[in-house]
Backbone and ligand atoms as CSV (ligand in chain L), in Angstrom:
chain,resi,resn,atom,element,x,y,z
A,1,UNK,N,N,108.973,21.479,141.919
A,1,UNK,CA,C,107.645,21.528,141.314
A,1,UNK,C,C,107.759,21.638,139.803
A,2,UNK,N,N,106.722,21.269,139.119
A,2,UNK,CA,C,106.701,21.441,137.671
A,2,UNK,C,C,106.750,22.929,137.378
A,3,UNK,N,N,107.452,23.274,136.299
A,3,UNK,CA,C,107.627,24.692,136.039
A,3,UNK,C,C,106.447,25.261,135.269
A,4,UNK,N,N,105.249,24.981,135.728
A,4,UNK,CA,C,104.055,25.543,135.119
A,4,UNK,C,C,103.398,26.435,136.147
A,5,UNK,N,N,103.029,27.614,135.726
A,5,UNK,CA,C,102.396,28.535,136.651
A,5,UNK,C,C,100.901,28.522,136.391
A,6,UNK,N,N,100.139,28.365,137.458
A,6,UNK,CA,C,98.680,28.448,137.301
A,6,UNK,C,C,98.298,29.915,137.481
A,7,UNK,N,N,97.697,30.483,136.448
A,7,UNK,CA,C,97.330,31.898,136.497
A,7,UNK,C,C,95.913,32.013,137.045
A,8,UNK,N,N,95.790,32.735,138.146
A,8,UNK,CA,C,94.486,32.874,138.788
A,8,UNK,C,C,93.758,34.098,138.251
A,9,UNK,N,N,92.436,34.033,138.309
A,9,UNK,CA,C,91.630,35.228,138.057
A,9,UNK,C,C,91.054,35.661,139.393
A,10,UNK,N,N,90.289,36.733,139.392
A,10,UNK,CA,C,89.689,37.184,140.647
A,10,UNK,C,C,90.305,38.483,141.107
A,11,UNK,N,N,90.059,38.796,142.378
A,11,UNK,CA,C,90.548,40.068,142.923
A,11,UNK,C,C,92.067,40.032,142.979
A,12,UNK,N,N,92.636,41.196,143.186
A,12,UNK,CA,C,94.090,41.289,143.316
A,12,UNK,C,C,94.579,40.387,144.450
A,13,UNK,N,N,93.893,40.424,145.577
A,13,UNK,CA,C,94.304,39.601,146.724
A,13,UNK,C,C,94.232,38.120,146.361
A,14,UNK,N,N,93.166,37.730,145.654
A,14,UNK,CA,C,93.035,36.318,145.243
A,14,UNK,C,C,94.162,35.905,144.299
A,15,UNK,N,N,94.543,36.829,143.440
A,15,UNK,CA,C,95.643,36.516,142.509
A,15,UNK,C,C,96.957,36.315,143.269
A,16,UNK,N,N,97.209,37.188,144.242
A,16,UNK,CA,C,98.429,37.012,145.043
A,16,UNK,C,C,98.357,35.728,145.878
A,17,UNK,N,N,97.165,35.429,146.404
A,17,UNK,CA,C,97.043,34.230,147.246
A,17,UNK,C,C,97.279,32.959,146.438
A,18,UNK,N,N,96.976,33.006,145.156
A,18,UNK,CA,C,97.266,31.857,144.299
A,18,UNK,C,C,98.755,31.813,143.950
A,19,UNK,N,N,99.326,33.003,143.771
A,19,UNK,CA,C,100.710,33.084,143.301
A,19,UNK,C,C,101.721,32.720,144.391
A,20,UNK,N,N,101.470,33.178,145.611
A,20,UNK,CA,C,102.489,33.051,146.667
A,20,UNK,C,C,102.911,31.600,146.946
A,21,UNK,N,N,101.980,30.664,147.105
A,21,UNK,CA,C,102.431,29.281,147.316
A,21,UNK,C,C,103.214,28.733,146.116
A,22,UNK,N,N,102.893,29.194,144.933
A,22,UNK,CA,C,103.622,28.732,143.745
A,22,UNK,C,C,105.043,29.291,143.727
A,23,UNK,N,N,105.168,30.550,144.139
A,23,UNK,CA,C,106.497,31.156,144.225
A,23,UNK,C,C,107.331,30.425,145.279
A,24,UNK,N,N,106.672,30.121,146.408
A,24,UNK,CA,C,107.341,29.369,147.482
A,24,UNK,C,C,107.851,28.037,146.953
A,25,UNK,N,N,106.993,27.337,146.223
A,25,UNK,CA,C,107.349,26.015,145.698
A,25,UNK,C,C,108.498,26.116,144.695
A,26,UNK,N,N,108.476,27.182,143.875
A,26,UNK,CA,C,109.559,27.357,142.899
A,26,UNK,C,C,110.913,27.524,143.577
A,27,UNK,N,N,110.889,28.135,144.771
A,27,UNK,CA,C,112.166,28.422,145.449
A,27,UNK,C,C,112.587,27.319,146.414
A,28,UNK,N,N,111.663,26.394,146.653
A,28,UNK,CA,C,111.956,25.310,147.578
A,28,UNK,C,C,113.170,24.530,147.080
A,29,UNK,N,N,114.097,24.258,147.947
A,29,UNK,CA,C,115.304,23.500,147.583
A,29,UNK,C,C,116.160,24.152,146.502
A,30,UNK,N,N,115.939,25.432,146.247
A,30,UNK,CA,C,116.787,26.115,145.263
A,30,UNK,C,C,117.497,27.275,145.951
A,31,UNK,N,N,118.768,27.123,146.253
A,31,UNK,CA,C,119.479,28.185,146.966
A,31,UNK,C,C,120.012,29.298,146.065
A,32,UNK,N,N,119.956,29.118,144.754
A,32,UNK,CA,C,120.604,30.110,143.885
A,32,UNK,C,C,119.756,31.382,143.769
A,33,UNK,N,N,120.354,32.497,144.160
A,33,UNK,CA,C,119.611,33.759,144.201
A,33,UNK,C,C,119.142,34.203,142.819
A,34,UNK,N,N,120.025,34.141,141.836
A,34,UNK,CA,C,119.653,34.600,140.488
A,34,UNK,C,C,118.490,33.764,139.953
A,35,UNK,N,N,118.564,32.461,140.155
A,35,UNK,CA,C,117.484,31.578,139.688
A,35,UNK,C,C,116.159,31.969,140.336
A,36,UNK,N,N,116.199,32.219,141.630
A,36,UNK,CA,C,114.957,32.538,142.343
A,36,UNK,C,C,114.409,33.910,141.955
A,37,UNK,N,N,115.286,34.889,141.816
A,37,UNK,CA,C,114.820,36.228,141.415
A,37,UNK,C,C,114.238,36.181,140.008
A,38,UNK,N,N,114.866,35.404,139.137
A,38,UNK,CA,C,114.383,35.290,137.754
A,38,UNK,C,C,112.984,34.680,137.720
A,39,UNK,N,N,112.779,33.628,138.505
A,39,UNK,CA,C,111.461,32.997,138.499
A,39,UNK,C,C,110.394,33.875,139.142
A,40,UNK,N,N,110.764,34.634,140.166
A,40,UNK,CA,C,109.774,35.541,140.774
A,40,UNK,C,C,109.371,36.622,139.770
A,41,UNK,N,N,110.355,37.198,139.088
A,41,UNK,CA,C,110.045,38.236,138.092
A,41,UNK,C,C,109.116,37.665,137.016
A,42,UNK,N,N,109.424,36.460,136.557
A,42,UNK,CA,C,108.603,35.832,135.510
A,42,UNK,C,C,107.197,35.526,136.020
A,43,UNK,N,N,107.104,35.051,137.260
A,43,UNK,CA,C,105.792,34.707,137.829
A,43,UNK,C,C,104.935,35.963,137.990
A,44,UNK,N,N,105.537,37.055,138.450
A,44,UNK,CA,C,104.773,38.303,138.626
A,44,UNK,C,C,104.300,38.844,137.276
A,45,UNK,N,N,105.184,38.820,136.318
A,45,UNK,CA,C,104.829,39.321,134.979
A,45,UNK,C,C,103.718,38.458,134.365
A,46,UNK,N,N,103.822,37.144,134.534
A,46,UNK,CA,C,102.817,36.245,133.952
A,46,UNK,C,C,101.456,36.428,134.641
A,47,UNK,N,N,101.465,36.593,135.961
A,47,UNK,CA,C,100.201,36.718,136.674
A,47,UNK,C,C,99.539,38.070,136.417
A,48,UNK,N,N,100.333,39.131,136.468
A,48,UNK,CA,C,99.723,40.465,136.463
A,48,UNK,C,C,99.871,41.217,135.143
A,49,UNK,N,N,100.779,40.774,134.288
A,49,UNK,CA,C,100.941,41.430,132.984
A,49,UNK,C,C,101.484,42.848,133.067
A,50,UNK,N,N,102.183,43.156,134.160
A,50,UNK,CA,C,102.732,44.510,134.276
A,50,UNK,C,C,103.736,44.759,133.167
A,51,UNK,N,N,104.047,46.029,132.968
A,51,UNK,CA,C,104.994,46.439,131.929
A,51,UNK,C,C,106.402,45.938,132.244
A,52,UNK,N,N,106.775,46.002,133.529
A,52,UNK,CA,C,108.142,45.618,133.940
A,52,UNK,C,C,108.064,45.075,135.355
A,53,UNK,N,N,108.753,44.004,135.626
A,53,UNK,CA,C,108.813,43.473,136.993
A,53,UNK,C,C,110.193,42.877,137.190
A,54,UNK,N,N,110.860,43.280,138.247
A,54,UNK,CA,C,112.188,42.714,138.465
A,54,UNK,C,C,112.903,43.294,139.661
A,55,UNK,N,N,114.188,43.040,139.678
A,55,UNK,CA,C,114.985,43.350,140.861
A,55,UNK,C,C,116.171,44.234,140.517
A,56,UNK,N,N,116.507,45.085,141.473
A,56,UNK,CA,C,117.806,45.755,141.477
A,56,UNK,C,C,118.541,45.268,142.721
A,57,UNK,N,N,119.836,45.035,142.572
A,57,UNK,CA,C,120.645,44.465,143.655
A,57,UNK,C,C,121.634,45.515,144.146
A,58,UNK,N,N,121.752,45.677,145.468
A,58,UNK,CA,C,122.720,46.629,146.022
A,58,UNK,C,C,124.127,46.075,145.814
A,59,UNK,N,N,124.937,46.844,145.114
A,59,UNK,CA,C,126.349,46.507,144.915
A,59,UNK,C,C,127.149,47.746,145.290
A,60,UNK,N,N,127.842,47.676,146.443
A,60,UNK,CA,C,128.566,48.818,146.994
A,60,UNK,C,C,127.625,50.010,147.095
A,61,UNK,N,N,127.895,51.108,146.365
A,61,UNK,CA,C,127.050,52.296,146.568
A,61,UNK,C,C,126.026,52.516,145.457
A,62,UNK,N,N,125.685,51.456,144.753
A,62,UNK,CA,C,124.721,51.578,143.662
A,62,UNK,C,C,123.776,50.384,143.633
A,63,UNK,N,N,122.638,50.605,142.985
A,63,UNK,CA,C,121.769,49.479,142.644
A,63,UNK,C,C,122.125,49.063,141.222
A,64,UNK,N,N,122.233,47.772,141.010
A,64,UNK,CA,C,122.525,47.257,139.669
A,64,UNK,C,C,121.361,46.349,139.265
A,65,UNK,N,N,120.930,46.497,138.023
A,65,UNK,CA,C,119.756,45.726,137.596
A,65,UNK,C,C,120.040,44.224,137.687
A,66,UNK,N,N,119.044,43.499,138.166
A,66,UNK,CA,C,119.133,42.045,138.306
A,66,UNK,C,C,118.109,41.385,137.403
A,67,UNK,N,N,117.704,40.168,137.724
A,67,UNK,CA,C,116.731,39.475,136.885
A,67,UNK,C,C,115.428,40.271,136.772
A,68,UNK,N,N,114.911,40.380,135.554
A,68,UNK,CA,C,113.650,41.099,135.352
A,68,UNK,C,C,112.938,40.570,134.130
A,69,UNK,N,N,111.692,40.994,133.987
A,69,UNK,CA,C,110.889,40.701,132.803
A,69,UNK,C,C,110.368,42.021,132.284
A,70,UNK,N,N,110.565,42.271,131.016
A,70,UNK,CA,C,110.106,43.523,130.430
A,70,UNK,C,C,111.196,44.122,129.580
A,71,UNK,N,N,110.970,45.358,129.130
A,71,UNK,CA,C,111.959,46.006,128.260
A,71,UNK,C,C,113.265,46.282,128.996
A,72,UNK,N,N,114.348,46.449,128.239
A,72,UNK,CA,C,115.642,46.752,128.853
A,72,UNK,C,C,115.503,47.976,129.745
A,73,UNK,N,N,116.286,47.982,130.831
A,73,UNK,CA,C,116.111,49.016,131.853
A,73,UNK,C,C,117.443,49.665,132.186
A,74,UNK,N,N,117.359,50.766,132.930
A,74,UNK,CA,C,118.567,51.447,133.420
A,74,UNK,C,C,119.392,50.423,134.189
A,75,UNK,N,N,120.701,50.430,133.965
A,75,UNK,CA,C,121.557,49.410,134.577
A,75,UNK,C,C,121.903,49.748,136.020
A,76,UNK,N,N,122.271,51.015,136.262
A,76,UNK,CA,C,122.722,51.394,137.610
A,76,UNK,C,C,121.956,52.601,138.126
A,77,UNK,N,N,121.616,52.549,139.406
A,77,UNK,CA,C,120.871,53.643,140.041
A,77,UNK,C,C,121.562,53.972,141.364
A,78,UNK,N,N,121.853,55.253,141.581
A,78,UNK,CA,C,122.521,55.635,142.828
A,78,UNK,C,C,121.541,55.709,143.987
A,79,UNK,N,N,122.078,55.534,145.186
A,79,UNK,CA,C,121.275,55.623,146.409
A,79,UNK,C,C,120.577,56.984,146.450
A,80,UNK,N,N,119.283,56.951,146.724
A,80,UNK,CA,C,118.516,58.191,146.815
A,80,UNK,C,C,117.970,58.667,145.477
A,81,UNK,N,N,118.405,58.070,144.374
A,81,UNK,CA,C,117.949,58.520,143.053
A,81,UNK,C,C,116.745,57.702,142.597
A,82,UNK,N,N,115.771,58.407,142.011
A,82,UNK,CA,C,114.596,57.734,141.478
A,82,UNK,C,C,113.797,57.038,142.572
A,83,UNK,N,N,112.810,56.298,142.150
A,83,UNK,CA,C,111.952,55.611,143.126
A,83,UNK,C,C,112.735,54.468,143.780
A,84,UNK,N,N,113.524,53.762,142.979
A,84,UNK,CA,C,114.296,52.629,143.511
A,84,UNK,C,C,115.317,53.104,144.534
A,85,UNK,N,N,116.055,54.157,144.180
A,85,UNK,CA,C,117.065,54.685,145.097
A,85,UNK,C,C,116.463,55.266,146.360
A,86,UNK,N,N,115.264,55.839,146.227
A,86,UNK,CA,C,114.574,56.392,147.407
A,86,UNK,C,C,114.107,55.273,148.329
A,87,UNK,N,N,113.614,54.194,147.737
A,87,UNK,CA,C,113.163,53.050,148.537
A,87,UNK,C,C,114.354,52.436,149.286
A,88,UNK,N,N,115.482,52.374,148.607
A,88,UNK,CA,C,116.719,51.877,149.241
A,88,UNK,C,C,117.105,52.785,150.423
A,89,UNK,N,N,117.166,54.084,150.166
A,89,UNK,CA,C,117.586,55.044,151.197
A,89,UNK,C,C,116.662,55.019,152.414
A,90,UNK,N,N,115.359,54.953,152.154
A,90,UNK,CA,C,114.378,55.007,153.254
A,90,UNK,C,C,114.103,53.632,153.845
A,91,UNK,N,N,114.533,52.574,153.181
A,91,UNK,CA,C,114.217,51.199,153.583
A,91,UNK,C,C,112.712,51.016,153.739
A,92,UNK,N,N,111.980,51.608,152.778
A,92,UNK,CA,C,110.518,51.531,152.817
A,92,UNK,C,C,109.950,51.300,151.424
A,93,UNK,N,N,108.776,50.685,151.409
A,93,UNK,CA,C,108.057,50.533,150.144
A,93,UNK,C,C,107.553,51.897,149.688
A,94,UNK,N,N,107.671,52.154,148.388
A,94,UNK,CA,C,107.147,53.408,147.839
A,94,UNK,C,C,106.173,53.077,146.712
A,95,UNK,N,N,104.973,53.633,146.829
A,95,UNK,CA,C,103.953,53.475,145.790
A,95,UNK,C,C,103.837,54.812,145.063
A,96,UNK,N,N,103.957,54.780,143.735
A,96,UNK,CA,C,103.888,56.012,142.949
A,96,UNK,C,C,102.718,55.885,141.969
A,97,UNK,N,N,101.607,56.569,142.236
A,97,UNK,CA,C,100.430,56.450,141.374
A,97,UNK,C,C,100.621,57.081,140.003
A,98,UNK,N,N,101.482,58.128,139.940
A,98,UNK,CA,C,101.745,58.814,138.672
A,98,UNK,C,C,103.220,59.199,138.682
A,99,UNK,N,N,104.000,58.507,137.875
A,99,UNK,CA,C,105.463,58.693,137.942
A,99,UNK,C,C,105.890,60.121,137.598
A,100,UNK,N,N,105.075,60.817,136.790
A,100,UNK,CA,C,105.465,62.191,136.440
A,100,UNK,C,C,105.415,63.110,137.651
A,101,UNK,N,N,104.681,62.699,138.670
A,101,UNK,CA,C,104.566,63.550,139.867
A,101,UNK,C,C,105.578,63.166,140.940
A,102,UNK,N,N,106.442,62.191,140.645
A,102,UNK,CA,C,107.454,61.804,141.635
A,102,UNK,C,C,108.758,62.519,141.284
A,103,UNK,N,N,109.183,63.456,142.139
A,103,UNK,CA,C,110.400,64.197,141.814
A,103,UNK,C,C,111.597,63.254,141.697
A,104,UNK,N,N,112.295,63.344,140.587
A,104,UNK,CA,C,113.495,62.527,140.410
A,104,UNK,C,C,113.234,61.150,139.845
A,105,UNK,N,N,111.981,60.858,139.510
A,105,UNK,CA,C,111.682,59.550,138.909
A,105,UNK,C,C,112.594,59.306,137.701
A,106,UNK,N,N,113.133,58.108,137.613
A,106,UNK,CA,C,114.002,57.770,136.481
A,106,UNK,C,C,113.157,57.062,135.435
A,107,UNK,N,N,112.994,57.697,134.291
A,107,UNK,CA,C,112.144,57.116,133.246
A,107,UNK,C,C,112.965,56.173,132.383
A,108,UNK,N,N,112.981,54.901,132.746
A,108,UNK,CA,C,113.644,53.913,131.885
A,108,UNK,C,C,112.827,53.766,130.617
A,109,UNK,N,N,111.507,53.959,130.733
A,109,UNK,CA,C,110.643,53.936,129.560
A,109,UNK,C,C,109.573,54.998,129.729
A,110,UNK,N,N,109.266,55.689,128.640
A,110,UNK,CA,C,108.233,56.727,128.713
A,110,UNK,C,C,106.843,56.095,128.819
A,111,UNK,N,N,106.750,54.782,128.633
A,111,UNK,CA,C,105.438,54.123,128.708
A,111,UNK,C,C,105.006,53.841,130.143
A,112,UNK,N,N,105.959,53.896,131.077
A,112,UNK,CA,C,105.619,53.578,132.464
A,112,UNK,C,C,104.856,54.732,133.099
A,113,UNK,N,N,103.737,54.423,133.752
A,113,UNK,CA,C,102.873,55.460,134.339
A,113,UNK,C,C,102.815,55.400,135.854
A,114,UNK,N,N,102.893,54.177,136.403
A,114,UNK,CA,C,102.861,54.050,137.866
A,114,UNK,C,C,103.821,52.943,138.273
A,115,UNK,N,N,104.164,52.952,139.556
A,115,UNK,CA,C,105.272,52.088,139.984
A,115,UNK,C,C,105.157,51.759,141.463
A,116,UNK,N,N,105.696,50.596,141.836
A,116,UNK,CA,C,105.863,50.272,143.258
A,116,UNK,C,C,107.278,49.702,143.419
A,117,UNK,N,N,107.931,50.120,144.490
A,117,UNK,CA,C,109.255,49.572,144.782
A,117,UNK,C,C,109.264,49.093,146.227
A,118,UNK,N,N,109.658,47.836,146.405
A,118,UNK,CA,C,109.656,47.193,147.725
A,118,UNK,C,C,111.105,46.828,148.085
A,119,UNK,N,N,111.607,47.332,149.199
A,119,UNK,CA,C,112.987,46.979,149.559
A,119,UNK,C,C,113.073,45.559,150.106
A,120,UNK,N,N,114.195,44.915,149.847
A,120,UNK,CA,C,114.476,43.603,150.451
A,120,UNK,C,C,115.468,43.879,151.575
A,121,UNK,N,N,115.061,43.588,152.810
A,121,UNK,CA,C,115.882,43.953,153.969
A,121,UNK,C,C,116.382,42.686,154.666
A,122,UNK,N,N,117.680,42.611,154.855
A,122,UNK,CA,C,118.283,41.489,155.584
A,122,UNK,C,C,119.266,42.062,156.598
A,123,UNK,N,N,119.190,41.603,157.846
A,123,UNK,CA,C,120.044,42.127,158.920
A,123,UNK,C,C,120.016,43.660,158.955
A,124,UNK,N,N,118.805,44.204,158.883
A,124,UNK,CA,C,118.606,45.661,158.945
A,124,UNK,C,C,119.249,46.445,157.806
A,125,UNK,N,N,119.614,45.761,156.748
A,125,UNK,CA,C,120.203,46.477,155.599
A,125,UNK,C,C,119.428,46.146,154.340
A,126,UNK,N,N,119.262,47.142,153.489
A,126,UNK,CA,C,118.605,46.880,152.209
A,126,UNK,C,C,119.626,46.209,151.283
A,127,UNK,N,N,119.274,45.023,150.811
A,127,UNK,CA,C,120.192,44.275,149.931
A,127,UNK,C,C,119.757,44.354,148.465
A,128,UNK,N,N,118.532,44.816,148.244
A,128,UNK,CA,C,118.033,44.941,146.879
A,128,UNK,C,C,116.628,45.506,146.924
A,129,UNK,N,N,116.042,45.716,145.755
A,129,UNK,CA,C,114.643,46.147,145.704
A,129,UNK,C,C,113.908,45.359,144.630
A,130,UNK,N,N,112.631,45.170,144.874
A,130,UNK,CA,C,111.720,44.633,143.856
A,130,UNK,C,C,111.001,45.827,143.255
A,131,UNK,N,N,111.024,45.941,141.939
A,131,UNK,CA,C,110.411,47.081,141.250
A,131,UNK,C,C,109.355,46.556,140.282
A,132,UNK,N,N,108.180,47.165,140.295
A,132,UNK,CA,C,107.165,46.829,139.293
A,132,UNK,C,C,106.642,48.126,138.691
A,133,UNK,N,N,106.485,48.103,137.383
A,133,UNK,CA,C,106.030,49.282,136.643
A,133,UNK,C,C,104.817,48.910,135.799
A,134,UNK,N,N,103.905,49.877,135.671
A,134,UNK,CA,C,102.704,49.627,134.877
A,134,UNK,C,C,102.489,50.740,133.873
A,135,UNK,N,N,101.844,50.388,132.789
A,135,UNK,CA,C,101.478,51.396,131.786
A,135,UNK,C,C,100.205,52.129,132.196
A,136,UNK,N,N,99.566,51.689,133.282
A,136,UNK,CA,C,98.342,52.340,133.777
A,136,UNK,C,C,98.671,53.222,134.981
A,137,UNK,N,N,97.980,54.313,135.101
A,137,UNK,CA,C,98.097,55.112,136.319
A,137,UNK,C,C,97.460,54.348,137.472
A,138,UNK,N,N,97.913,54.619,138.698
A,138,UNK,CA,C,97.287,54.055,139.912
A,138,UNK,C,C,97.188,52.536,139.917
A,139,UNK,N,N,98.168,51.871,139.338
A,139,UNK,CA,C,98.087,50.404,139.293
A,139,UNK,C,C,98.284,49.777,140.669
A,140,UNK,N,N,99.127,50.383,141.483
A,140,UNK,CA,C,99.579,49.704,142.708
A,140,UNK,C,C,98.992,50.360,143.955
A,141,UNK,N,N,98.638,49.518,144.913
A,141,UNK,CA,C,98.061,50.035,146.156
A,141,UNK,C,C,98.600,49.233,147.341
A,142,UNK,N,N,97.974,49.408,148.495
A,142,UNK,CA,C,98.505,48.744,149.693
A,142,UNK,C,C,98.305,47.222,149.656
A,143,UNK,N,N,97.398,46.744,148.825
A,143,UNK,CA,C,97.285,45.281,148.654
A,143,UNK,C,C,98.545,44.749,147.989
A,144,UNK,N,N,99.002,45.444,146.938
A,144,UNK,CA,C,100.263,45.034,146.296
A,144,UNK,C,C,101.400,45.122,147.312
A,145,UNK,N,N,101.420,46.204,148.057
A,145,UNK,CA,C,102.489,46.385,149.051
A,145,UNK,C,C,102.521,45.203,150.021
A,146,UNK,N,N,101.345,44.882,150.572
A,146,UNK,CA,C,101.252,43.802,151.569
A,146,UNK,C,C,101.782,42.482,151.001
A,147,UNK,N,N,101.336,42.136,149.796
A,147,UNK,CA,C,101.722,40.824,149.249
A,147,UNK,C,C,103.143,40.831,148.677
A,148,UNK,N,N,103.542,41.918,148.078
A,148,UNK,CA,C,104.914,41.953,147.543
A,148,UNK,C,C,105.927,41.941,148.680
A,149,UNK,N,N,105.589,42.583,149.793
A,149,UNK,CA,C,106.497,42.522,150.961
A,149,UNK,C,C,106.599,41.081,151.463
A,150,UNK,N,N,105.477,40.356,151.411
A,150,UNK,CA,C,105.487,38.937,151.794
A,150,UNK,C,C,106.394,38.143,150.844
A,151,UNK,N,N,106.261,38.408,149.559
A,151,UNK,CA,C,107.059,37.677,148.566
A,151,UNK,C,C,108.548,37.927,148.789
A,152,UNK,N,N,108.941,39.178,149.029
A,152,UNK,CA,C,110.385,39.411,149.184
A,152,UNK,C,C,110.926,38.779,150.470
A,153,UNK,N,N,110.058,38.643,151.472
A,153,UNK,CA,C,110.495,37.955,152.703
A,153,UNK,C,C,110.830,36.491,152.450
A,154,UNK,N,N,110.164,35.899,151.456
A,154,UNK,CA,C,110.351,34.459,151.181
A,154,UNK,C,C,111.694,34.153,150.507
A,155,UNK,N,N,112.316,35.200,149.955
A,155,UNK,CA,C,113.544,34.967,149.184
A,155,UNK,C,C,114.708,34.635,150.130
A,156,UNK,N,N,115.435,33.553,149.845
A,156,UNK,CA,C,116.644,33.227,150.627
A,156,UNK,C,C,117.754,34.103,150.069
A,157,UNK,N,N,117.874,35.322,150.561
A,157,UNK,CA,C,118.833,36.277,149.982
A,157,UNK,C,C,120.122,36.233,150.772
L,1,LIG,N1,N,111.647,54.077,137.448
L,1,LIG,C1,C,112.654,53.559,138.329
L,1,LIG,C2,C,113.853,53.060,137.581
L,1,LIG,C3,C,113.807,51.617,137.269
L,1,LIG,S1,S,112.846,51.228,135.962
L,1,LIG,O1,O,111.509,51.768,136.069
L,1,LIG,C4,C,112.829,49.626,135.617
L,1,LIG,C5,C,113.070,54.606,139.352
L,1,LIG,O2,O,112.660,55.774,139.272
L,1,LIG,O3,O,113.815,54.265,140.244
């Protein structure tokens, strides 16, 4: 597909419904994981304007930062540490409405106020996480969870 993203307006669900087929098309016939993660991070950032959107990849006993859009971030996160490490350990999506109230939250930036982390699960194992951060409190809800979980399922990981 042409590398132009159509940015939708409307409700959060409408924005995801416009984005998902475009993300699918971007990954069609492209087996390279880094390329696909990079384009997903860019598409999410362009559509939603979040502070940070990207991936951490499981490498042995740590998460290592992967393709992302936004300010430089913590490079390595241990299992169980921070929101990303907790999502990895629990193999569950975690929504944090106020990062200061999440025990052990890792502040890569003091500007981040709320966060969602979605695990990518393959063969019953977490292989990475999708992380999104916002400068607004309460940015993420179960609509984001539903659609972001759909997006990570589409990745040929
Ligand atoms: N806040 C995350 C760390 C990653 S950055 O926000 C990009 C955490 O607590 O796991």
